[in-house]
C-alpha positions in Angstrom: -29.2 -207.3 111.2 -33.1 -207.4 111.4 -35.0 -208.0 108.3 -38.4 -206.2 108.3 -41.0 -207.9 105.9 -44.0 -205.7 105.3 -47.2 -207.8 104.2 -49.1 -206.2 101.2 -52.7 -206.6 101.4 -54.0 -209.2 98.5 -57.1 -208.2 96.7 -58.8 -211.6 95.8 -60.2 -211.7 92.3 -62.1 -214.7 90.8 -60.8 -216.2 87.8 -63.8 -215.3 85.7 -63.8 -211.3 87.2 -62.0 -208.9 85.1 -61.7 -205.2 85.0 -61.9 -203.6 81.5 -61.3 -199.8 80.5 -63.3 -198.2 77.8 -60.2 -197.9 75.6 -59.7 -201.8 76.0 -63.5 -202.5 75.0 -63.2 -200.2 71.9 -60.1 -202.0 70.9 -61.9 -205.3 71.3 -64.9 -203.9 69.6 -62.6 -202.8 66.7 -60.8 -206.3 66.2 -64.2 -208.1 66.1 -66.3 -205.8 64.2 -64.1 -203.4 61.9 -60.9 -205.1 61.3 -60.1 -206.2 57.6 -57.3 -208.7 57.2 -55.1 -208.1 54.2 -52.7 -210.2 52.4 -49.1 -208.9 53.5 -47.4 -210.3 50.4 -49.7 -208.6 48.2 -49.3 -205.3 50.2 -45.5 -205.3 50.1 -45.5 -206.1 46.2 -47.7 -203.0 45.7 -45.5 -200.9 48.1 -42.3 -202.2 45.9 -44.0 -201.4 42.5 -45.2 -198.0 43.9 -41.6 -197.2 44.8 -40.3 -198.2 41.4 -42.9 -196.1 39.5 -42.2 -193.1 41.6 -38.5 -193.5 41.2 -37.8 -193.6 45.0 
């Protein structure tokens, strides 16, 4: 039995060299510029009370 191994060409990228898509850049921009943190406990409490008030 003969085992054949095919070498795959290696593309060298330095540790600082990265490739970003426009979608990635848009997501990063959103997180840094437009993201508004919320208090999840408060949000869940509001959801719970709204369901009680609506009879759901």
